C-alpha positions as a Markdown table, in Angstrom:
| # | Residue | x | y | z |
|---|---|---|---|---|
| 1 | Met | -10.2 | -3.2 | 6.3 |
| 2 | His | -11.6 | -6.3 | 5.4 |
| 3 | Val | -11.6 | -8.1 | 2.1 |
| 4 | Leu | -14.3 | -10.3 | 0.1 |
| 5 | Leu | -12.2 | -12.5 | -1.9 |
| 6 | Val | -13.8 | -14.5 | -4.7 |
| 7 | Glu | -12.2 | -16.8 | -6.2 |
| 8 | Asp | -12.6 | -20.4 | -7.0 |
| 9 | Asp | -8.8 | -21.6 | -7.7 |
| 10 | Glu | -7.7 | -22.6 | -4.8 |
| 11 | Pro | -3.7 | -22.4 | -4.7 |
| 12 | Val | -4.4 | -18.5 | -6.0 |
| 13 | Ala | -7.2 | -17.9 | -2.8 |
| 14 | Glu | -4.6 | -19.6 | -0.3 |
| 15 | Ser | -1.7 | -17.8 | -1.6 |
| 16 | Leu | -3.5 | -14.1 | -2.0 |
| 17 | Gly | -5.1 | -14.6 | 1.3 |
| 18 | Arg | -2.0 | -15.3 | 3.1 |
| 19 | Gly | -0.5 | -12.5 | 1.7 |
| 20 | Leu | -2.9 | -9.8 | 2.2 |
| 21 | Lys | -3.3 | -11.3 | 6.3 |
| 22 | Arg | 0.4 | -10.9 | 6.5 |
| 23 | Tyr | 0.1 | -7.3 | 5.5 |
| 24 | Gly | -3.0 | -6.9 | 8.6 |
| 25 | Phe | -6.1 | -7.7 | 5.7 |
| 26 | Glu | -9.2 | -9.4 | 7.3 |
| 27 | Val | -10.3 | -12.0 | 4.6 |
| 28 | Asp | -13.3 | -14.0 | 3.8 |
| 29 | Trp | -13.2 | -16.2 | 1.2 |
| 30 | Val | -16.2 | -17.9 | -1.0 |
| 31 | Thr | -15.6 | -19.6 | -4.4 |
| 32 | Thr | -18.4 | -19.0 | -6.4 |
| 33 | Gly | -20.6 | -16.1 | -7.4 |
| 34 | Ala | -23.5 | -17.1 | -5.7 |
| 35 | Ala | -21.8 | -17.1 | -2.2 |
| 36 | Ala | -20.5 | -13.8 | -3.1 |
| 37 | Leu | -24.2 | -12.4 | -3.3 |
| 38 | Ser | -25.4 | -14.3 | -0.3 |
| 39 | His | -22.2 | -13.0 | 1.6 |
| 40 | Thr | -23.7 | -11.1 | 4.9 |
| 41 | Ser | -20.6 | -9.9 | 6.9 |
| 42 | Pro | -19.2 | -6.3 | 6.3 |
| 43 | Tyr | -16.4 | -5.6 | 3.9 |
| 44 | Asp | -14.2 | -2.7 | 2.4 |
| 45 | Val | -13.8 | -4.5 | -0.9 |
| 46 | Val | -14.2 | -6.9 | -2.6 |
| 47 | Leu | -11.1 | -8.8 | -5.1 |
| 48 | Leu | -13.2 | -10.7 | -7.6 |
| 49 | Asp | -12.5 | -13.6 | -10.1 |
| 50 | Leu | -14.4 | -13.4 | -13.4 |
| 51 | Gly | -14.0 | -17.4 | -14.1 |
| 52 | Leu | -16.2 | -18.6 | -11.5 |
| 53 | Pro | -17.7 | -21.8 | -11.7 |
| 54 | Asp | -21.5 | -20.9 | -11.5 |
| 55 | Thr | -21.9 | -17.8 | -13.0 |
| 56 | Asp | -19.9 | -15.4 | -15.0 |
| 57 | Gly | -18.0 | -13.0 | -12.6 |
| 58 | Leu | -19.1 | -10.1 | -14.6 |
| 59 | Asp | -22.8 | -10.8 | -14.1 |
| 60 | Val | -21.4 | -10.6 | -10.0 |
| 61 | Cys | -19.8 | -7.2 | -10.8 |
| 62 | Arg | -22.9 | -5.6 | -12.3 |
| 63 | Ala | -25.2 | -7.0 | -9.2 |
| 64 | Leu | -22.6 | -5.9 | -6.5 |
| 65 | Arg | -22.6 | -2.6 | -7.9 |
| 66 | Glu | -26.1 | -2.2 | -8.0 |
| 67 | Arg | -26.2 | -3.4 | -4.7 |
| 68 | Gly | -24.1 | -0.4 | -3.3 |
| 69 | Asn | -20.4 | 1.4 | -3.6 |
| 70 | Val | -18.0 | -0.7 | -2.6 |
| 71 | Pro | -14.9 | -0.6 | -4.0 |
| 72 | Ile | -14.2 | -4.2 | -6.6 |
| 73 | Ile | -11.1 | -5.0 | -8.0 |
| 74 | Val | -11.2 | -7.5 | -10.8 |
| 75 | Ile | -8.8 | -10.3 | -10.9 |
| 76 | Ser | -8.9 | -12.5 | -13.9 |
| 77 | Ala | -6.9 | -14.3 | -16.0 |
| 78 | Arg | -8.8 | -12.5 | -18.9 |
| 79 | Ser | -6.3 | -10.2 | -20.3 |
| 80 | Asp | -8.2 | -9.1 | -23.5 |
| 81 | Glu | -9.1 | -5.3 | -23.1 |
| 82 | Thr | -12.8 | -6.0 | -24.0 |
| 83 | Asp | -13.2 | -7.9 | -20.9 |
| 84 | Arg | -11.3 | -5.0 | -18.8 |
| 85 | Val | -13.6 | -2.4 | -20.4 |
| 86 | Val | -16.6 | -4.3 | -20.0 |
| 87 | Gly | -15.8 | -5.2 | -16.4 |
| 88 | Leu | -15.1 | -1.0 | -15.7 |
| 89 | Glu | -18.4 | -0.2 | -17.4 |
| 90 | Leu | -20.1 | -2.4 | -15.2 |
| 91 | Gly | -18.8 | -0.8 | -12.1 |
| 92 | Ala | -15.6 | -2.2 | -11.6 |
| 93 | Asp | -12.8 | 0.0 | -9.9 |
| 94 | Asp | -10.4 | -1.6 | -10.8 |
| 95 | Tyr | -8.9 | -4.6 | -12.9 |
| 96 | Val | -5.4 | -7.0 | -12.1 |
| 97 | Ser | -5.2 | -9.5 | -14.9 |
| 98 | Lys | -3.4 | -12.7 | -13.6 |
| 99 | Pro | -0.5 | -14.0 | -12.7 |
| 100 | Phe | 0.3 | -10.7 | -10.0 |
| 101 | Gly | 1.8 | -10.6 | -7.3 |
| 102 | Val | 0.6 | -9.8 | -3.9 |
| 103 | Arg | 2.2 | -6.2 | -3.5 |
| 104 | Glu | 0.3 | -5.6 | -7.0 |
| 105 | Val | -3.1 | -6.5 | -5.4 |
| 106 | Ile | -2.2 | -4.6 | -2.2 |
| 107 | Ala | -1.0 | -1.2 | -4.1 |
| 108 | Arg | -4.4 | -1.7 | -6.2 |
| 109 | Ile | -6.3 | -2.2 | -2.9 |
| 110 | Arg | -4.8 | 1.3 | -1.6 |
| 111 | Ala | -5.4 | 3.4 | -4.7 |
| 112 | Val | -8.9 | 2.5 | -4.7 |
| 113 | Met | -9.3 | 3.2 | -1.1 |
| 114 | Arg | -7.8 | 6.3 | -1.6 |
| 115 | Arg | -9.8 | 7.3 | -4.3 |
| 116 | Val | -13.4 | 6.5 | -3.0 |
| 117 | Gln | -12.4 | 8.0 | 0.5 |
| 118 | Pro | -13.2 | 11.6 | -0.5 |
| 119 | Arg | -17.0 | 10.2 | -1.1 |
| 120 | Thr | -17.1 | 9.2 | 2.5 |
| 121 | Ala | -14.9 | 12.6 | 3.7 |
| 122 | Glu | -16.1 | 15.2 | 1.6 |
| 123 | Gly | -15.6 | 18.8 | 2.9 |
| 124 | Ser | -12.5 | 17.5 | 5.0 |
| 125 | Gly | -10.3 | 19.4 | 2.9 |
| 126 | Ala | -7.3 | 17.0 | 3.3 |
| 127 | Ala | -8.2 | 14.3 | 1.2 |
| 128 | Gly | -5.4 | 13.6 | -1.3 |
| 129 | Gly | -2.7 | 15.8 | 0.7 |
| 130 | Pro | 0.2 | 14.9 | 1.2 |
| 131 | Asp | 1.2 | 12.5 | 4.6 |
| 132 | Arg | 2.7 | 14.4 | 7.3 |
| 133 | Tyr | 5.1 | 12.8 | 10.0 |
| 134 | Gly | 5.6 | 14.4 | 12.8 |
| 135 | Thr | 6.5 | 18.1 | 12.3 |
| 136 | Arg | 9.0 | 17.7 | 9.6 |
| 137 | Leu | 8.5 | 15.0 | 7.0 |
| 138 | Thr | 5.6 | 15.1 | 4.4 |
| 139 | Ile | 5.2 | 12.3 | 1.7 |
| 140 | Asp | 3.4 | 13.4 | -1.2 |
| 141 | Arg | 2.4 | 9.9 | -2.7 |
| 142 | Lys | 0.5 | 11.2 | -5.8 |
| 143 | Ala | 3.3 | 13.4 | -6.8 |
| 144 | Val | 6.2 | 10.8 | -5.6 |
| 145 | Arg | 8.2 | 13.3 | -3.5 |
| 146 | Val | 9.3 | 13.7 | -0.2 |
| 147 | His | 10.2 | 16.7 | 1.7 |
| 148 | Val | 11.8 | 17.8 | 5.2 |
| 149 | Asp | 11.3 | 21.1 | 6.5 |
| 150 | Gly | 10.0 | 22.3 | 3.1 |
| 151 | Glu | 12.8 | 21.2 | 1.2 |
| 152 | Glu | 12.9 | 17.9 | -1.4 |
| 153 | Ile | 14.7 | 15.0 | -0.7 |
| 154 | Ala | 16.4 | 13.5 | -3.9 |
| 155 | Leu | 15.4 | 9.8 | -3.5 |
| 156 | Ser | 16.2 | 6.3 | -5.8 |
| 157 | Pro | 12.8 | 5.0 | -6.7 |
| 158 | Lys | 13.6 | 1.7 | -4.2 |
| 159 | Glu | 14.4 | 4.5 | -1.4 |
| 160 | Tyr | 11.2 | 6.2 | -2.1 |
| 161 | Asp | 9.0 | 2.6 | -2.4 |
| 162 | Leu | 10.8 | 1.7 | 1.1 |
| 163 | Leu | 10.1 | 4.8 | 3.1 |
| 164 | Ala | 6.7 | 5.1 | 1.6 |
| 165 | Phe | 6.0 | 1.7 | 2.7 |
| 166 | Leu | 7.3 | 1.7 | 6.3 |
| 167 | Thr | 5.8 | 5.4 | 7.2 |
| 168 | Glu | 2.7 | 3.3 | 6.1 |
| 169 | Glu | 2.4 | 1.9 | 9.8 |
| 170 | Pro | 5.2 | 3.9 | 11.6 |
| 171 | Gly | 6.2 | 2.0 | 14.9 |
| 172 | Ala | 5.0 | -1.3 | 13.4 |
| 173 | Leu | 7.7 | -4.4 | 12.8 |
| 174 | Met | 7.8 | -5.3 | 9.4 |
| 175 | Ser | 10.0 | -8.9 | 8.5 |
| 176 | Arg | 12.8 | -8.8 | 6.0 |
| 177 | Glu | 10.1 | -10.7 | 3.9 |
| 178 | Gln | 7.2 | -8.3 | 3.9 |
| 179 | Ile | 9.6 | -5.3 | 2.8 |
| 180 | Met | 11.0 | -7.6 | 0.3 |
| 181 | Glu | 7.7 | -8.4 | -0.9 |
| 182 | Ala | 6.2 | -5.2 | -1.0 |
| 183 | Val | 9.3 | -3.2 | -2.2 |
| 184 | Trp | 11.0 | -5.7 | -4.6 |
| 185 | Asp | 8.9 | -8.3 | -6.0 |
| 186 | Ala | 6.8 | -10.9 | -4.8 |
| 187 | Asn | 8.9 | -13.6 | -6.4 |
| 188 | Trp | 12.3 | -11.9 | -5.2 |
| 189 | Phe | 14.9 | -14.3 | -4.7 |
| 190 | Gly | 18.3 | -12.9 | -4.5 |
| 191 | Pro | 20.1 | -11.7 | -1.4 |
| 192 | Thr | 18.1 | -9.2 | 0.8 |
| 193 | Lys | 21.4 | -7.3 | 1.6 |
| 194 | Thr | 20.4 | -5.1 | -1.0 |
| 195 | Leu | 17.8 | -4.0 | 1.6 |
| 196 | Asp | 20.3 | -3.2 | 4.1 |
| 197 | Val | 21.8 | -1.1 | 1.7 |
| 198 | His | 18.8 | 0.9 | 1.4 |
| 199 | Val | 18.0 | 1.6 | 5.0 |
| 200 | Ala | 21.4 | 2.8 | 5.5 |
| 201 | Ala | 20.8 | 5.4 | 2.8 |
| 202 | Leu | 17.6 | 6.3 | 4.4 |
| 203 | Arg | 18.9 | 6.8 | 7.7 |
| 204 | Arg | 21.6 | 8.8 | 6.3 |
| 205 | Lys | 19.5 | 11.1 | 4.5 |
| 206 | Phe | 16.5 | 11.3 | 7.1 |
| 207 | Ala | 18.7 | 11.1 | 10.0 |
| 208 | Gly | 17.2 | 13.3 | 13.2 |
| 209 | Val | 13.9 | 13.0 | 11.4 |
| 210 | Ile | 13.0 | 9.2 | 11.3 |
| 211 | Ala | 14.7 | 6.4 | 13.0 |
| 212 | Ile | 14.8 | 2.5 | 11.3 |
| 213 | Glu | 15.3 | -0.3 | 14.1 |
| 214 | Ala | 16.7 | -3.4 | 12.7 |
| 215 | Val | 15.4 | -5.9 | 15.2 |
| 216 | Arg | 18.0 | -8.9 | 14.6 |
| 217 | Gly | 16.4 | -11.9 | 12.8 |
| 218 | Val | 13.1 | -10.3 | 11.7 |
| 219 | Gly | 13.5 | -7.2 | 10.2 |
| 220 | Phe | 12.6 | -3.3 | 10.6 |
| 221 | Arg | 10.9 | -1.2 | 12.7 |
| 222 | Leu | 10.5 | 2.6 | 11.7 |
| 223 | Glu | 9.8 | 5.4 | 13.8 |
| 224 | Ile | 9.4 | 9.0 | 13.7 |
| 225 | Val | 11.7 | 11.5 | 15.3 |
| 226 | Gly | 10.0 | 14.6 | 17.4 |
| 227 | Gly | 11.1 | 17.9 | 16.3 |
| 228 | Thr | 10.1 | 21.1 | 15.6 |
| 229 | Val | 9.4 | 23.3 | 12.7 |
| 230 | Pro | 10.9 | 26.9 | 13.2 |
| 231 | Gly | 8.1 | 29.0 | 13.7 |
| 232 | Ser | 5.5 | 26.1 | 14.1 |
| 233 | Gly | 4.7 | 27.0 | 18.1 |
| 234 | Ser | 4.8 | 23.2 | 18.4 |
| 235 | Gly | 5.2 | 21.8 | 21.9 |
| 236 | Thr | 7.4 | 18.6 | 20.6 |
| 237 | Val | 10.6 | 18.8 | 22.2 |
| 238 | Pro | 13.3 | 19.4 | 19.6 |
| 239 | Val | 16.0 | 16.6 | 18.6 |
| 240 | Pro | 19.6 | 17.5 | 18.8 |
| 241 | Gly | 20.9 | 18.0 | 15.6 |
| 242 | Ser | 17.5 | 17.6 | 13.7 |
| 243 | Gly | 18.3 | 21.3 | 12.1 |
| 244 | Ser | 20.6 | 19.7 | 9.8 |
| 245 | Gly | 18.3 | 17.9 | 7.2 |
| 246 | Ser | 21.4 | 17.5 | 5.1 |
| 247 | Gly | 20.7 | 14.5 | 4.3 |
| 248 | Ser | 18.3 | 16.2 | 1.2 |
| 249 | Gly | 20.2 | 13.7 | -1.3 |
| 250 | Ser | 23.5 | 14.7 | -1.2 |
| 251 | Gly | 24.2 | 11.1 | -1.6 |
| 252 | Gly | 23.9 | 9.8 | -5.1 |
| 253 | Pro | 20.8 | 7.4 | -5.8 |
| 254 | Val | 21.5 | 3.9 | -4.8 |
| 255 | Ser | 21.1 | 1.0 | -7.6 |
């Protein structure tokens, strides 16, 4: 996904840009409203600061919206409600106040993209529904609910956040830093042992459904385990013991 970052504060832009790239985003950074309006390379979403040196970011927001429907997320130190309202009325899709963490910005980007995707995929019938992984696991990100073989799995908030994050890119190796920043906080300075505890909980509750591989000195990789849903007619090879699905919340929440 390609992001146009319009921000004149160099430390903020560099920090945000690094964070976005770490999660696989491509970033074009410009420092003025004029540069944003003259930018010709394609992009999927705009992160727009209001306090630009050459013009008011609200005017840039208005001009960009008149050109098309590319999502615009305003990022600004202005926390006044009036600025928020005006920005949204001018066509911004969301508004993030400084200071913010990379995790929050990425969550806003993904939420905005989920909202706009139906505009370009009308009639697909699948927009906004639960995400299915393999034949057994479904994650409903709108309802914040997880099911295995149709049975809801009881998860603590952080267990859910960790599972939702790791399943965004099954098979991808995620570093501890990425996971802690995305699931806990961009400014987390505590021990990462809590991550191992939550990974162990997910392994227990989703045995035979997912596998979370620990890569020594780096992080974790989640893989979807093959399995069949009774009566599904799937040609997927069953996994021994996968029918247990009993990890369904038998263990209590992990703090």
